[in-house]
C-alpha positions, 0 to 999 in steps of 0.5 A, a space after each residue: 865283335 871286331 876284336 874276335 875277328 882279328 884274333 881268329 884271323 891271326 890264329 888262322 895265319 891270315 894276318 901278319 904276326 903283328 896284326 897292325 901291319 894289316 890293320 894299319 893300311 900300309 899293305 893296302 896302300 902299297 897295293 893301291 900305289 902299284 895300281 896308280 903307278 900302272 896308270 902312269 901316276 907319279 906318286 909315293 907311299 907318303 902321298 897316300 892318305 891312310 886311315 888305320 883301323 886303330 887309334 894312334 895311341 895303340 901304335 906304340 903298344 907291344 903286340 900282346 898289349 895291342 891284342 889285349 886292348 882290341 876289345 876297346 874298339 868293339 863297341 864303335 865298330 859294332 855301332 858303325 856296322 849296325 848303321 851301315 846294315 840299316 842302310 843296306 850297306 857293309 863296312 869294308 877296308 878299302 883303297 880308292 884310286 881316283 882323280 890322282 889321289 889314293 886313300 885307304 880306310 873304312 868305307 860303307 858300300 852297298 851290299 849289292 856291290 862287288 865289294 859289299 858282297 865280298 866275304 871270307 878272305 877274298 880280295 878284289 879290285 873294281 875297275 870303273 872306266 869309260 867302258 866299265 861304268 856303272 858296272 865295273 870290271 871286277 878281278 877277285 881272288 884269294 887274298 890271305 893265307 900263306 899259300 895265296 899271298 906268298 
């Protein structure tokens, strides 16, 4: 279940002390913003459309209360994951930098795609360009844990 994955990641030090810092998408949005600015786009963090992995009413809870409430999200995540699997897809929390817009949220992608085949704590960036389409240039590496992200 989703809540158990979050608990395990927190116990291993893969999340921030308050997992909402990761599950809220702001860190992903900041990274996407860096990439967009590298493309010459003049955007601010407020321009990024971020869909957190938890509902707004959980944002104001204490960390302990948030963690206790996480199991209430399990059923919905399990349903969405099952539906994605039936289509040969996997759920991933990702940023999209495209057409002058930045979005962060849960997406369903083919399990045969670089993002869909991602496992463990790795992160990746797929670059689709004139030359790298339909097969993207992929940069992949460690994305969690103090040693990898310090």
